[in-house]
C-alpha positions as CSV (number, residue, x, y, z in Angstrom):
1,X,15.5,16.0,-3.3
2,X,13.7,13.2,-5.0
3,X,10.0,13.1,-6.0
4,X,8.1,10.0,-7.3
5,X,4.7,9.8,-8.8
6,X,3.0,6.5,-8.3
7,X,-0.3,5.1,-9.6
8,X,-1.6,3.9,-6.2
9,X,-5.2,3.7,-5.0
10,X,-5.6,5.2,-1.5
11,X,-9.0,3.7,-1.2
12,X,-7.6,0.2,-1.6
13,X,-4.7,0.5,0.9
14,X,-2.4,2.1,-1.7
15,X,-2.3,-1.0,-4.0
16,X,-1.1,-0.3,-7.5
17,X,-3.8,1.0,-9.8
18,X,-4.5,0.3,-13.5
19,X,-5.6,2.5,-16.3
20,X,-4.4,4.7,-19.2
21,X,-2.2,7.7,-18.8
22,X,-4.1,10.4,-20.6
23,X,-1.8,13.3,-20.1
24,X,1.9,13.2,-19.4
25,X,4.1,16.3,-19.5
26,X,7.3,16.0,-17.5
27,X,9.3,19.1,-16.6
28,X,12.2,20.0,-18.8
29,X,15.7,19.2,-17.6
30,X,17.4,22.4,-16.6
31,X,20.7,23.6,-15.2
32,X,21.0,26.8,-13.2
33,X,23.0,28.2,-10.2
34,X,21.3,25.7,-7.9
35,X,22.3,22.7,-10.0
36,X,20.7,20.4,-12.5
37,X,17.1,19.1,-12.6
38,X,17.2,15.6,-14.0
39,X,14.0,13.9,-15.2
40,X,13.9,10.1,-15.4
41,X,10.8,8.4,-16.7
42,X,9.7,5.1,-17.9
43,X,6.3,6.0,-19.4
44,X,4.9,7.8,-22.4
45,X,1.5,9.5,-23.0
46,X,-1.3,7.0,-23.7
47,X,0.6,4.3,-21.9
48,X,-1.6,1.5,-20.5
49,X,-0.9,-0.1,-17.0
50,X,-1.9,-3.5,-15.8
51,X,-1.3,-4.9,-12.3
52,X,0.0,-8.4,-11.9
53,X,0.1,-10.4,-8.7
54,X,3.4,-11.7,-7.6
55,X,3.3,-14.4,-4.9
C-alpha cells in the first residue's frame, strides 16, 4: 500500500498550494510480522512551499 500527502487546494481544482508546514511528525519506521513500514519524506518542519508555473 502507498499513501501520499499532497498540498493541493480542492477549491482551486486541486492546484498545488503554498504556505508553511507548521507541524510535521511522520510515523516511525517499524518492522513486524506484517513487514516493514518505510517512511520517505522530502520535507522538514517549518518548510516553506512556493508554486512555480511550468509552461
